[in-house]
C-alpha positions in Angstrom: -24.2 6.3 -18.5 -25.2 3.3 -16.4 -23.0 0.2 -16.1 -24.5 -2.8 -17.8 -26.1 -5.7 -15.8 -24.2 -8.7 -14.9 -26.4 -10.9 -17.2 -24.9 -9.3 -20.3 -21.8 -10.6 -22.0 -18.5 -8.9 -21.5 -17.2 -7.6 -24.9 -13.7 -8.3 -26.2 -11.3 -5.7 -25.0 -9.1 -4.0 -27.7 -6.3 -3.3 -25.2 -3.6 -2.2 -27.7 -6.0 0.0 -29.7 -7.2 1.7 -26.5 -3.6 2.4 -25.4 -2.6 3.8 -28.8 -5.7 6.1 -28.8 -5.0 7.4 -25.3 -1.3 7.9 -25.9 -1.9 9.8 -29.1 -4.4 12.1 -27.4 -2.7 12.5 -24.0 1.0 11.8 -24.6 3.4 10.4 -22.0 2.4 10.9 -18.4 5.8 10.6 -16.6 4.3 8.7 -13.7 5.1 7.9 -10.9 6.3 11.2 -9.5 8.9 10.4 -6.8 12.6 10.8 -6.0 13.4 7.3 -4.8 11.8 3.8 -4.9 11.1 4.1 -1.2 9.2 7.3 -1.8 7.2 5.5 -4.4 6.3 2.8 -1.8 5.3 5.4 0.8 3.2 7.2 -1.8 1.4 4.0 -2.8 0.4 3.4 0.8 -0.7 7.0 1.4 -2.6 7.5 -1.8 -5.4 5.2 -0.7 -8.7 7.2 -0.7 -7.2 10.6 -1.3 -5.9 12.9 -4.1 -2.3 12.8 -5.0 -1.8 16.5 -4.1 -2.6 15.6 -0.5 0.0 12.7 -0.7 2.6 15.1 -2.0 2.0 17.4 1.1 2.4 14.4 3.4 5.6 13.2 1.7 7.0 16.8 1.9 6.4 16.7 5.7 8.2 13.3 5.9 11.1 14.7 3.9 11.4 17.8 6.1 11.4 15.5 9.2 14.1 13.3 7.5 11.8 10.4 7.9 11.8 9.0 4.3 13.5 5.7 5.2 12.2 2.5 6.7 14.7 2.7 9.5 13.5 6.2 10.6 9.8 5.2 10.3 10.0 2.1 12.4 11.3 4.2 15.3 8.3 6.5 15.2 5.1 6.3 17.3 1.8 6.1 15.6 1.0 9.6 16.9 4.2 11.2 15.6 3.8 9.7 12.2 0.1 10.5 12.0 0.9 14.1 12.6 3.3 14.2 9.7 1.0 12.4 7.2 -2.2 14.2 8.2 -2.6 15.9 4.8 -3.1 12.5 3.2 -6.2 11.9 5.4 -7.1 9.1 7.9 -3.8 9.8 9.6 -3.9 7.2 12.3 -5.1 4.5 10.0 -2.5 5.3 7.4 0.2 5.7 10.0 -0.4 2.1 11.2 -0.3 0.9 7.6 2.9 2.7 6.8 4.5 1.5 10.0 3.5 -2.1 9.2 5.0 -1.7 5.7 8.2 -0.1 7.0 8.6 -2.9 9.5 8.2 -5.5 6.8 10.7 -3.8 4.5 13.2 -3.4 7.4 12.8 -7.1 8.4 12.9 -8.5 4.8 15.5 -6.2 3.1 17.2 -4.1 5.8 15.0 -1.2 4.7 16.5 -1.1 1.2 14.1 -1.7 -1.8 17.0 -2.7 -4.1 17.5 -5.8 -2.0 14.1 -7.1 -3.1 14.9 -7.0 -6.8 16.1 -10.7 -6.9 12.9 -12.0 -5.2 10.3 -13.6 -7.4 7.4 -11.3 -8.2 4.6 -13.7 -7.1 6.4 -14.3 -3.7 6.8 -10.5 -3.2 3.2 -9.8 -4.1 2.0 -12.4 -1.6 4.2 -11.0 1.1 3.1 -7.4 0.4 -0.6 -8.4 0.5 -0.1 -10.0 3.9 1.2 -6.7 5.3 -1.5 -4.9 7.3 -3.4 -2.4 5.1 -1.9 -3.4 1.8 -4.3 -4.8 -0.8 -3.7 -5.9 -4.4 -3.7 -2.4 -5.9 -1.2 -1.0 -3.4 1.0 -4.1 -3.7 0.9 -3.9 -7.5 1.7 -0.2 -7.4 4.8 -1.0 -5.4 5.8 -3.8 -7.6 5.3 -1.9 -10.9 6.5 1.6 -10.0 9.1 1.0 -7.3 10.5 -2.4 -8.3 10.0 -2.4 -12.0 7.9 -5.6 -12.2 5.6 -6.2 -15.1 2.3 -6.3 -13.2 -0.8 -4.2 -14.2 -2.3 -1.9 -11.6 -6.1 -1.9 -11.4 -7.8 1.1 -9.7 -11.2 2.7 -9.6 -10.5 4.6 -12.8 -9.8 1.2 -14.5 -13.0 -0.4 -13.3 -15.1 2.6 -14.3 -14.0 2.9 -17.9 -13.9 -0.9 -18.5 -17.4 -1.3 -17.1 -18.8 1.6 -19.1 -17.6 0.0 -22.3 -18.8 -3.4 -21.3 -15.2 -4.7 -21.3 -15.6 -6.0 -17.7 -18.1 -6.3 -15.0 -18.3 -3.3 -12.6 -17.4 -5.5 -9.6 -15.1 -7.9 -11.3 -12.4 -9.7 -9.3 -9.2 -7.6 -9.2 -6.9 -10.3 -10.7 -9.4 -11.2 -13.4 -9.6 -7.6 -14.5 -5.8 -7.1 -14.4 -5.6 -10.3 -16.6 -7.7 -8.6 -19.3 -4.7 -6.3 -19.8 -1.8 -8.7 -19.3 -3.4 -11.3 -21.6 -3.7 -8.8 -24.4 -0.4 -6.9 -24.1 3.3 -7.9 -24.1 4.9 -8.2 -20.7 6.6 -4.8 -20.5 7.0 -2.7 -17.3 7.2 0.6 -19.2 4.0 -0.2 -21.2 2.1 -1.2 -18.0 3.4 1.9 -16.3 2.3 4.3 -19.1 -1.0 2.5 -19.7 -2.1 2.8 -16.0 -1.1 6.5 -16.0 -3.1 7.1 -19.1 -6.1 5.4 -17.6 -5.8 7.7 -14.5 -5.7 10.7 -16.8 -8.7 9.4 -18.7 -10.7 9.0 -15.5 -9.8 12.5 -14.2 -10.6 14.3 -17.5 -13.5 12.4 -19.1 -14.5 9.2 -17.5 -15.7 10.8 -14.3 -18.6 9.7 -12.1 -20.6 12.1 -14.3 -18.9 11.3 -17.5 -18.1 13.5 -20.5 -18.6 10.7 -23.0 -19.2 13.0 -26.0 -15.6 14.4 -25.6 -13.9 11.2 -24.7 -11.3 9.8 -27.1 -12.8 6.3 -26.4 -16.3 7.3 -27.3 -16.4 5.3 -30.5 -16.2 2.1 -28.4 -19.1 3.0 -26.2 -22.1 0.5 -26.4 -25.3 1.8 -27.9 -27.6 3.4 -25.3 -30.4 1.2 -26.6 -28.4 -1.8 -25.4 -28.4 -0.5 -21.8 -30.6 -2.1 -19.1 
């Protein structure tokens, strides 16, 4: 199914009903899989442009090297870190990003995520986005999953299913798209956590680049094919 043209109107988004439908069909997702908040942060940086299974292999390498702390990471060279995280892809690029993040965390909180918990969310988000290689999605993943802040994470799966149902433009601004969720839902970290995880499951199972719309639990909300450009 093609995304609609930008000249067409965005339809009202039934956020609560969509969540209830996905939760009823898929159940709780128990996401994000990690042992510590810092591991969540590392995973958020490494998961850019790769599958989570590859990130798990990279994190396992870091764990074996006893490198899952900001203090240990900042003492590494790009080459050493790149070798450890190679399974996550783009090793030198991601090594630089991970080092930049670790340096920021070491400088701002002595490498300890719990020392960030008293900081205002908007301030933390701005600081994270200013770190080399961290965009809104990675910043919000860190805020939501590692620090428990009620921010909604938007990713490629989110854009895909929202655009296919004409609930958003396919290239809508990140913050505007996130606001479609936060404006319609109560401010609740656990809800945002579960909702994002369900959207990821939706995207992997049904709302793929070549979608399985006939099997999708959200099929009743799809626009008529005759309305497509």
